C-alpha positions in Angstrom: 122.1 80.1 126.9 124.6 77.4 127.6 124.5 75.3 124.3 124.0 71.9 126.0 120.9 73.3 127.7 119.5 74.7 124.6 120.1 71.2 123.2 118.6 69.6 126.2 115.5 71.8 126.1 114.9 71.2 122.4 115.1 67.7 122.9 112.6 67.9 125.8 110.1 70.2 123.9 109.7 67.7 121.1 108.7 65.0 123.8 106.0 67.7 125.3 104.9 68.4 121.6 104.5 64.6 121.0 102.5 64.4 124.3 100.5 67.2 123.8 99.5 65.6 120.2 98.3 62.6 122.0 96.0 64.9 124.1 94.5 66.3 120.8 96.6 69.8 121.4 98.8 71.3 119.0 102.1 72.0 120.4 105.5 74.1 118.7 109.1 74.8 119.8 110.7 78.5 119.4 114.2 78.8 120.1 113.6 82.2 121.4 111.4 85.2 122.5 111.5 86.3 118.8 110.8 82.9 117.4 107.7 82.7 119.6 106.4 86.2 119.1 106.5 85.2 115.2 104.8 81.8 116.0 102.2 83.3 118.0 101.4 86.1 115.5 100.6 83.5 112.4 98.1 81.7 114.8 96.1 84.9 115.6 94.4 86.4 112.4 94.1 89.8 111.8 90.9 91.5 112.9 90.4 88.7 115.4 89.5 89.7 119.1 91.7 88.8 121.5 92.1 88.9 125.4 93.6 87.1 128.1 94.0 86.3 131.2 97.1 87.5 133.3 99.5 86.0 130.8 103.0 87.7 131.6 104.8 85.1 129.3 102.7 87.1 126.5 103.9 90.1 127.9 107.5 88.7 127.8 107.5 88.0 124.1 106.2 91.0 123.0 103.0 89.6 122.2 100.8 92.1 124.0 102.5 95.0 122.5 102.2 93.6 118.9 98.3 93.1 119.4 97.7 96.6 120.6 100.1 98.2 117.8 98.5 95.6 115.1 95.3 95.1 113.2 93.8 93.0 115.8 90.5 93.6 118.2 92.6 93.5 121.2 90.8 93.9 124.5 93.0 95.1 127.5 91.1 94.3 130.7 93.3 96.6 132.9 92.0 99.5 130.8 88.2 99.3 132.3 87.1 99.7 135.6 84.4 96.7 135.1 86.6 93.8 135.9 83.7 91.4 135.9 82.6 92.4 132.1 85.9 92.3 131.1 86.4 88.8 132.1 83.2 87.4 130.9 84.1 88.7 127.4 86.9 86.7 127.2 84.6 83.4 126.7 83.3 84.8 123.2 86.6 85.8 122.1 88.3 84.5 119.1 91.7 84.1 120.6 92.4 83.9 124.2 95.7 84.2 125.7 97.4 82.3 128.7 100.3 80.4 130.0 100.7 77.5 132.4 101.7 77.2 136.0 103.3 74.1 135.1 103.2 71.3 132.1 104.3 67.8 132.4 106.7 65.9 129.6 104.0 64.0 128.4 101.8 67.2 127.8 99.3 67.4 130.7 99.0 71.1 131.6 98.4 72.6 135.0 96.7 76.0 136.1 95.8 77.3 139.3 93.5 80.3 140.0 91.9 82.4 142.6 88.9 84.3 140.8 88.6 81.3 138.2 88.6 83.5 135.2 91.7 82.2 133.6 91.2 78.4 134.0 87.4 78.5 133.3 87.8 80.4 129.8 90.8 77.5 129.2 88.0 75.2 129.9 85.5 76.5 127.6 84.4 79.3 125.7 87.0 81.2 123.6 87.3 79.6 120.0 91.1 79.4 120.4 93.3 79.3 123.2 97.0 80.3 122.6 99.6 79.1 125.1 102.9 80.5 126.3 105.1 78.4 128.1 108.5 78.7 129.1 110.6 75.7 129.4 111.2 76.4 133.0 107.4 75.0 133.5 108.2 71.7 132.7 107.8 69.0 135.0 108.7 65.1 134.7 105.3 64.3 136.0 101.8 65.4 137.3 103.0 65.3 140.7 106.0 67.5 140.3 103.8 69.6 138.1 101.4 70.2 140.7 104.2 71.0 143.3 105.5 73.5 141.0 102.2 75.2 140.5 101.8 75.4 144.7 105.3 76.2 145.5 106.7 78.2 142.9 104.0 79.7 140.8 101.3 80.6 143.5 103.9 82.1 145.7 105.5 84.3 143.7 102.0 85.5 142.4 100.8 86.3 145.8 104.1 88.3 146.5 103.6 90.3 143.1 99.9 91.0 144.2 100.9 92.1 147.7 98.5 89.5 149.0 98.5 88.3 153.0 98.7 84.6 152.4 101.4 82.5 154.5 103.0 81.4 151.0 103.8 85.1 150.5 105.7 85.5 153.5 107.5 81.7 153.6 107.8 81.3 149.8 105.8 77.5 150.2 102.4 76.4 149.8 100.7 76.1 153.3 97.6 74.7 151.9 95.7 77.8 153.4 92.3 78.9 153.3 93.4 82.5 153.7 90.6 85.0 152.0 93.5 86.1 149.7 94.7 82.7 148.8 95.1 82.4 144.9 94.6 78.8 145.3 91.0 78.5 144.7 90.7 76.4 141.7 92.8 73.9 140.2 92.5 72.8 136.7 94.3 69.6 135.0 93.9 69.8 131.4 94.6 66.3 130.2 92.8 66.1 126.8 91.1 68.5 124.6 87.6 67.3 123.2 87.7 70.5 120.6 90.5 69.8 117.5 92.6 72.6 117.0 91.2 74.7 119.8 94.2 74.5 122.5 97.8 75.6 120.8 100.9 75.5 122.9 104.0 77.6 122.3 107.1 76.1 124.2 109.5 78.9 124.3 113.1 78.0 125.0 113.4 81.0 128.0 112.3 81.2 131.7 109.2 83.0 131.3 106.7 84.0 133.9 106.4 81.9 137.1 
């Protein structure tokens, strides 16, 4: 990565972390995927029950593989036929892995969802939320974050799932009401009522969508 981009991201991350702290959310900065993995594992006690909500970023830093091979009670929802039971299991997990579709420079977190399992677990349930967020998802303000979620994250996710939505064909949000839409619920997390619950690792990489 270009040295100037690296420095810019590091400085921006510190601004985001300060914003997160003002919202009762704990933030960390990792200069690489390797550092992010090390930080994530430091936040997950051995023996903890862990599951996730479709977090590509956790895969990309090697966290999912580490949990599967480590001394953790990792529940892989893709390894069961009962998807509803798998999603409900998340609400009582010790640690829930998730990312953000976008985040503002002052620490507001934006997520959109089709089934609502991700956003509902983030809002309430799991004892600890561990978010892995690439610096590519940081936006200047809430309007920019909402636009990123709808016009970048949603079309890419619709395409990778092979869904028949307008955005999967055009690459841009059409504010559709398609049965395949992944934009059913929007969650804006502006404050955490519970101290030490939400932890965000900002990674100096392009991660997820």
